[in-house]
C-alpha positions, 0 to 999 in steps of 0.5 A: 678184542681180548683183554690180557688182564682178564686172561691172566686173572682167569687162569689164576682163578681157575686152578685155585677155585677147585681147591677152596671149597665150592661152598665157601666161594659161593657163600663169599660171592653171595655175601659180597656186593660187587658194586661196593667192591668195584665202586671203592676203586672205580667211580661208578654211575647208575645207569638203569639197573646197572652201573657204568664206568670207564673201563679200568683195564683199557683206555677209553673215553666213553664208558663201556664197563658195566657192573650188575648188582643183580648178577654180581659180575662186571663186563666190559663191552670194549675189551672183554674184561669180565668176572666176579668180585674175586677176579676184579680184585685180582686184576685191579689190585694185582693180587694172587687168588688167595689174597683176593679171596682173603681180602673179600672175606675180611670185608664180610667177616668170613675166614678162609679155610686155613688148609687152602693157603699152601695148596693154592699158592703159585710156586713161582710167586712163592719163590719170588717172595722168598728171594725178596725176603732173603734180600731184605734179611741180607741188607739188614745184616749188612746195616748192622755191619756197616759203620758208615750206613749206621752213621747215616741213619744216626745223623738223620735221627732214626732210632733202632725201633724205626729201623726195625719197623721199616726193616731198613738195610744197607747194600754194600759196595761192590758188584756181587755182594748180594749175588754171592750171598744168595745166588747159590744156583742158576735157578736162584740167580734167575729168580733174583733177576726176576725180582729186579735185584740184578742189572746187566751191562752191554757185555751181558755181565749180571751184577748187583743193582743196588750198591753202597746205598741205604735200603728201604724195602717196599711192602705189600698189603700183607707186609711182604717185601716186593721191591726196594728203594736205595738212597746214596749215602754220599751226596756226590754219588748218583742217582740220589734214589734208585728204585726196583724195576716193575716186576710181577709183584711190584707196580709202582703206580699201585703201591704206597711206601709205608702203608703197611707200617701205617696199618700196623701203627693205627687201629683206625686210620683217620687220615693219610699224609702223602709225601715224596720221599722214603726219609720223609715217611720215616722222619714223620714216624720217628716224631709220632706222625704215623699216617705218612705214605709216599709215592714211589718216584711217580706222580699220584695215579688214579690207583694211588687215589683209590688206595688212599681213600680205601684206607682213610677218609681224609688225604693230605698231599704234602708238596714243595711250594715251587712250580714242580710241587704245584704241578705234582699237586695238580696231577693229584687233583686230576686223580682224586676228583673222580673219587671224591665221594661224599664223606671224603676230603683232600687237602694240599700242604705246600712247604717253604722253598728248601724244606721237606717234611723231614726237615720241617718235623725235625726243626719244628717237631710234631706239633709244628708239622700238625699246625701246618696240616691244620692250615692246609688248603682244601681241594675245592679252594686249590682247584678254583684258585688254580683254574682262576690263575691269570683270569680276570674275574672282574670281566664277563670274559674271565668268568666265562673262561673259568666256567669253561675250564671248570666244567669238565673237571666238575663233571668227573665228581661222583654225584652227591652233595660235594658235587652239588656244592662245587657247582654251586661254588662255580656259580658264586664265582662266575654266575654261570650254572653248570649242569650235571653230567647226564647219566644217559649221555653215552648210552646211544653211542654205547648201544650202537657199539654193542649190537644186540645188547638192548635190541629185541632178542633173536628167536632162540632155540628151546635149549638156548632159552632155557640156559638164558633163564638159568643164567639170570636166575640159577635157583630156577634149576631146582624146579627141574629134576637133576636127572631130566628126561631130556638128558639124552636128547641129541641137540646142540647145547643139551649137555651144557644145559644138563650140566648147569642144572646139576651144578645148581642142584649140587650148589643151591646157593650159587649165583650168576657170577660163580655159575659163569666163572665155573666154566672159565678155561672151557669153550663154553665160558665165552658164550655163557658170558655173552648170554649172561650180560644180555638184558632179559625182560620179565622177572623170576615168575615169568622166567620160571614159567618159560623155563618149565615150558621149555623143559616140557617141550624138550622132554617131549622131543626126547620122548619122540627121539626115543620112540623113533629109535625103538621103532627103528630097532623093531623094523631092523631087527624084528624084535625088542626086549620086554623092557623096550616093549614096555618103554615103547608102549608107555611112550606111545601112550603119552602121545595125544590121541594115541594109545597103542602100538 
């Protein structure tokens, strides 16, 4: 089954890779640990020499997604998603190629060659970013011109520095203010529509999506506007909040409002505070609490949880204390649990009815809000309190019910001290020991669903075997001449084998993942990927001996092929050139037990 995410990432990966120097990409992938990259976003469990997880690119119950630390690539046996650390970051974080390379380069202290930035940009994405930047500028200008909009922020205590930091604006009343200001031609209008800034009625009329609203630009990880939230000024208007639709740039389940500003305000982020509204984030910043972010009208997703913990070790979820707030908190628990590696902490702060972070910090100040954070409920306590709600722990039946509720949740916690302590706490509450989830639980089923993955390999041709060895240890190609004697052998796969050998000679430090990705977009890519994920017994020394033996046999086959060709020519034409006579004599002399024509 093809994976559309993989296809998108591969297309994006193919073109720019030829533009950024190959040596830079090889060096970046060599320095990058793909297990670290994937593991910071997806909970991984060790499974032999590899790591496994439920695939982040399609829904599944049993893990079919593997990450190889040796080969430095990932592969899903369910949907087919695969690639390097670069393509994973592109797919998972929805980044452009250059942004993904830049993010990985920063992790390992490398700097992307500056002259590649413009040449690797997708023209359509550049236009989308440009129109969103223009819209941000337009809305900011309109805020300056609108006494009503300025009065709204004045009344909320938002000063000019915070308005500037968050690039706050105002969308004027009327159906075509933005359209008339920015839509100067059909192409521009089409781009504004793709950016989610227009709506269309049943009659087909296109008009401004945001009207008479204060505007909150949503920024990506590089500080570029990718979407907007708009809030009504008059309470009787509705809906209260209106957000941009999802676009090529904006996916609400993956973005956090205010994260760009948090990064700018803190050299080191010790904590993040998750609130529900734009104005909550802004009010907290206004009062000196500069670690607040907001989800964008959606519950906390697994992508949010990964993003939060990638930026800070401690995360505080701040919700209303009513039933809806506690329901939202429980969804956050479900997203956070599989990401609770040792060293991470999560807390839950429930506010009094009718209050929100904006009102609390305005009434109680920074110190008052900080005091409330100090009293926040740890995830462990909230989880067990929630599970024990309505359960009589004075009875064996009640303890059994709590244990059964807790087992599947605790099994999601990554192995480590926190997981052990949570199981210990359950034992304290119920007297029931919870066994840790066994890493091999799904292996038999997985092996059954992927025939041949660990079964004895079928007999392979010399060429196929040689390619397999190179895919597991590319440096072995340096043991073979870059212009091998068998290059002219007419056998399936020989041109590919020769290309692999020459590629390694040209890029000696190339790894398995980069070697396979070199063929993205070509028909050879899928077969190479399948060979690369096979389990190959032995090690470098064994593979080296086997490879050199295969090459020697291919050289013999090539010599025999050439001998037949020359003899055939001699029979048909009755003559050979002087060079061909010497060549034929040498070929025959190489045969065991033969030394003459």
